[in-house]
N, C-alpha and C positions, 0 to 999 in steps of 0.2 A: 651428729654422726656418733654411733656408739663406740666405745673403746675396743681395742683388739681383744678378742676372746682369750681368756687364760683363766684356767681354774685357780691359779695361785692368787688371782686378784679378787676372788669371790668372797663375800662375807658369809654366805651360807654354803653348807655341804652340797655337793653335786649328787643328786639321786639318779642313778643309772637304772633304766627300765629294760635294758637289753645288753647282750654281750658285745664285746668290742669287735667291730667289723674291720679293723685295720688289715690292709692286704698283706700278703706274704708271698713266698715263692710257690707255695702249694695252694693257697686260697687267693685266687685271682680276683681283681675288682673290675667290674664292667664300667668302662668310661665311655665317653662319646667318640673317642677315636680308637676304640678296641679295648681289649682287656689289658690290665696293668699287673705286673708282678713286682713285688718289693723284695729284694734279696738282702737279708741281714748279713753284714760283714763285720763281725765284732772287732772293735777297735779300728775299723777301716783297713785292717791288714789283709793284704791280698797278694797272692803270687802272680808272677807274670803269666804263667800257664793258665791260671784260673781267669785272669783277665781276658786272655784270648778266647776262653770258652764262653764268657759273657758277651764278647763281641760276636762270636758265631751265633749265639742264641738270638741276639738282636737282629742279625741279618736274616737268619733262616726263619724266625718265628715272629719277629716284631717289625718295627719301623725303621731300623737301621740307626738307632740312637740309643744312648744311655743317659739317664738322668741321675745326678748325685743329690742326695737328700740332706737335710740339715742335721742328720745324725750319722753321717759318713756311710750311708748305705747307697745301694744302686737300684735303679728302677728300669724295667723294660716296659715300653708302651707299644700299643698297636698290635697286641697279641690276639690270635684267634681264640675263640671260645674252647675249642677242643685241643689245644696244644699242651695242656697241663701235664700230661704223662711224659711227653717228649722233653719238656723243659726240665721236669724233675730228674729225668735220666741224665740230661746233660750236666746239671748242676751237682748231682749226687756223685758223678764220676770224678769230680775234682774237689771233693770235700767242702763244697760250698753249701751243702746241706748236711746236717749232723745225722747220726744214726737215729736219733730220737726226733727226726724232722716232723713226723706226723702230729706230735704233741707239743714240741718245744721250738720250732724254727721261728716263730714270730716273737718269742720272748728274749731273743738274743740281742737285745738293744744295749750295746756297750760302746761308749765313746772313750777314747784315750788320747792323751796329749800327743798330737801327730809328730812332733819333733822329739819325743822322748828318746834319749840315748843318742841323738844325732847332733845335737849342739851342746853348749855349755850352760844352758839355762836351767834345766831341770835338776831336781835333787836326787833322783834315782830313775833308772829305766823301768817304766812300768809296763812295757810290752809284754813281758812274761806273765804278768797278772791277767792280761786279757785271755789268753788261752786257758789259764787255770780257772778263771771265773766262768768262761764259756763251758768248760767241761763239767764244773760243779752244777751250773744251771741245768744242763741237759740230763744230769744224773739225778736231779731232784724231782720226785713226783709232784711235790707241792708247787714248785716253780711253774709248772704247766699252767696254773691258774692265773699267772700274771697277764695283764693285758699287753697287747702289741704296742702300747704307748709308754709302758713303764721303762725308765731309762736309768742305766748305771753310768757313772763317770769315774774313770781312773786317771787322776791328774798327777803329774810328776812333780808337782809343787809350784809350777809357774802360775796356776790359776786360770788356765784357758778353758778347759772343758767343764770345770765346776762352775763356770759362769752361765752355763746353758740351761739352768733350772732343772737338773736331774733329780730323780727321786731318791737315789742312793749315791752319795758323793764319797769318794776316797781321795784324800789329799796327802801326798807323800811329804814327810819331814826329813831333814838331813841327819837325824839321829837314829835311823834304823827303825823308826816308827811311822805310822800313818794316822791321819785323823779321819774319822768316819762320821757322817751325819746324814740326816734325812731332810726334814723340813727347815731346819734352823742350824746354822753353823755354831751358834752360841750354846747349842745343847749337843755338843759333839763328844766322842769318845776316841781314845787312842788305843791302837793295836800295833803289834809287830808287823814289819814289811811282810814277812812270810805268811802272816795270817790274814792279810787284806782281802784276798778273794773269798775266803770262807766267811769273813766278817760281813762282807757285802751281801752274800747270799743269806746269811742269818738275818740281816736287817730286812731284806725283801720278804722272807718267810714270816717275820714279825708283822710286817705290813699286811700280808694276807690274813693273818689271824685277826687283826684289827678290822679288816673289811668284813669278815664273817660277823664279828661282834657288832659292828655298826649297822649292818644290814642295808647299806647304801649302794653296794656293788661298785665302789670306787675303783677307778682305773689307775689313779695316781695318788701319791702321798698327799698332794695339795688339795685333793677332793675329800679327804677325811674330815668328819666334823671335829671341832676343836677338843671335845672331851674324849676323842679316840686317837689323839696324836701319839706318835711314837715317842716314848720317853727314854732319856739316856739311862736312867737307873734300871729299867726293865731290860733295855737292850744290853747293858753290862751283864745282867744276870744270865740272859740267854747265851751270850758269848762265852762266859765262863762255864756254863753248863756244856758247851761244845769243846771245852779245853782250850779256849782262846783267852789269854790274859788281856784284860781291858781295864781302862781307867777313864775318868772324866777328863776332857781336854780343856781344863780351866785355862783362860788367858790366851786361847789360840786366836791368832789373827792371820787369815789366809791372804795369799797374794791374788792378784787378778792380772790378767794379760789377755791380749787379743789372740786370735788365731794367726797361724803363719802367713806372712805376705809372700808375694811371688819373688823368685830370684834364686840365687845360690846361697845355700845354708852351709856355712863352714862348721867343722867340728873338731874333735880332738886329734883326728888323723889328718895331717896336712895333705896327704895324697888322695883323700876321698872326701867328697862333699855330697850334700843332698840337693836335689832341685825341687823347688816348690812352684807349682803353677796353678792357675785358677781357670775354670771353664766359665765362660760368660753365661750367666743365668743357670749354671749348673748342668748344662746340656752339652753333650759330646756326640759327634758322629762316631761310627765304628772306625773310621779311618783315623781320627784323632786318638781314640782309645787304643787302637793297635800300635800306633806310633809310641804312645806312652809304655805299652807293654814291651815293645822292642827296646826302648831305652833302659827299662828296668831289667830286661833279660841280659843286657850287656853290662849291667852293674851288679847289684846284690840279688837280683831275681825277684824283688818284691816292690810293691807300691803300697802307699797308705792313703786312703781316702779320708778327707777331713770334713768335720761338720760345718765348714765354711765353703763347701762345694769346690774344694781344691783337691790337688793330688800332690803327694810328696814321693819322690823317687830316691831312695837311700843308696849309698855306696857308689856314686858315680865317680869315675876317674877324674880327678881335678883338672888334668890336662885336656880332657875331651869335653868337659862341662859346657864351655862357651859354644861349642858346635852343637851339642845336644839341645842347649837352650834355644839356639837360633832355629833349629829344625822344629821345635815345639811352637815357637812364635810364629814361624811361617805356616803352621797348620792352623793358626787361629786361636791359640791358647795364650792367656795372659802370663807373661814371663818376667815382667819388671814392675816395680812399685810405681805408684802415682797415676795409674790409668783409671779411666772412669768406671770400668767394670768391677773394681775392688769393693765398691759400696753400693752396688745395684743388685737386687734380688727380685724374684717374681714367683708367684704361683703358676700353675699350668695355664689357667685361663682357657679361652676358646682356642681351637675347637675341641680340646680334649675333655673339658669339664662342662657338664650340662648346667651347672649353676652360675658359671661365669657370664658376665655381661659384656666382656671385651676380650679382645686378643691381647692380653697385657704384655706378653713377651714381644710381640711385633711392636707395640707402642713404645715399650722400654728401648728397643733396639733403635727405633726411629729418633727417640729423644737423644740417646747417647750419640748417635751418628751426627745429630745436628748440633748438640750443645754439650757433649761430654757428660759430666756428672751434674750439669745444670747449676754450676756456680756455688757449691757448698761442700762441707766435709761430713755432713750427717748422712748415714746410710739411708738409702731410698728403697722401699718395698712396694712393689705393685701387686695388687690383689684384684681378682676378677669379681669378687663378691665380698659381702660383709664378714664371711668367715675368716678372711685374712690368712689362709693356710701358709705356713712356712715363714711367717714374719720373724725378723731378727730378735735375738736375745741381746739387745744392745742397750746402752744407757739411754739413748734417744735416737730416734729415726723419724723420717718423713714417710708417712703412711698414705699411699695413693690407693683409693678403692673405686672401682668402676661402679657406676649407678645407672639408673635408667635415663638420667639427663646429663651424663657426662661423669667426670671423675671428681671425687671429693679428696681434698688434701688435709692431713691433720698432722700434728706433732704427737708422737707417742713415745712411751718408754720413760724411765727415770722420772723427772719432775713432771713429765707430760703424760703420765699413766692414764689420764682421763681421756686421752685421745681427742682433745678439743679440736673442732673443725677451724681450719684457717681459710680454706677456699672451698667452694662447692660448685657443682655444675660446670666444671672446666671442660671445654670441648676436647674430644679425643684426637686432636691434631698435634703433630710434633711441634709446631710453632707455639700454640697455645699452652701445651703441656710444659714445654721447656721454659717459657716465660713464667708460668705459675710456680714451677719448682724453684727457679732462680730466686723469685721474690720470697718464697717461704725460707729458703736457705739464708738469704741475706738478712731477713728479719731475725731469724734465730741467731745468727752471728752478731748482729747488733745488740740483741738482748743480752748475749753472753758477755760482750764487751762492756755494756753498761753495768752489769752485775759486778764484774771485776773492778771497775772503776770506783763503784760504791764501797 
């Protein structure tokens, strides 16, 4: 079984012979279940009113569902081929599309620490950086050339979103400075907090210059040939040319942290909390989505979509939080830690994807219903084909890939980056899959225990 596809793991540069076909809100993608629109939501920051508009669009134009992506964006599926104009009008009325949508809407790929400013873990609130970077991106003619896969990460210092293999990472420090890097955090530079958004854009424009120099049409920093890597010395020169004070970040050691788990998130204000919930397999009905929007409207009026297919609702009255959480749980959302859905993800699979060989979401639900997380702590990702779309950015996970003769199971990530096969040809029944998953999880746990003992 081949390893999960990742440009970062390649020894040779990727040579692109075509433009990026990543879908957007204006460029719809034709799938087997209708057309698909991907709406970029920088930093996952969304107003309750805008969330209501997305629900209306899903009901009127799509299949009545919204999907959350691994970059904190939202997708509509089951759209008609001719609905693009109506969809654009709906989204544009609520600022979900920028003024420069025709040229820039697909490049607004910004993730930010979802709990920034809401708990006591971050070093600074980076949410103001999101809007600043988004405005700079949309105002930069050069930035229109970025691919729809190029990713910015604005991390408040806890190390959650910089673990997602972004192209440009900004990591806040407690000293009023931030560390910026591209392919390697050992070759990083420091800038002042107020300069972080401009510095991130400068790094992206430097990348585009190198793409033109390399001639490979790379979409991401990891696809550049080694001789065309972004260098800190040149980046510092470019930053200073833009009036941004920058130095090498010698000795920098970044934190790492997982994404927010489900439950109540306490913060500095004892009277206000945030609610964090997960959507099983990242898919919500418009009823669930509207309930979240209603809870948000009664609080601070905003939601935050996370790259871990969750939703955070800030500013909830602490006295009413248990009732709100119970309503969300009753609607089928994950509201407490320890459940099986925390570590299970899947691609679209059949019937939405023509390349898929199985209905992986249905199979995942059947296994969870039968055996929970199937006996282990490693994340589990279900893929309908060898492309493994949406696989985790985790230290290690169990990789299930549908094939012509059943599922293949492999360990991937971390020390298992080779994606070596553990089981192959597992029949697609809940009983067989649950047993195979449990065996793989138990084997991995025993291996980890043996390593610790040695």
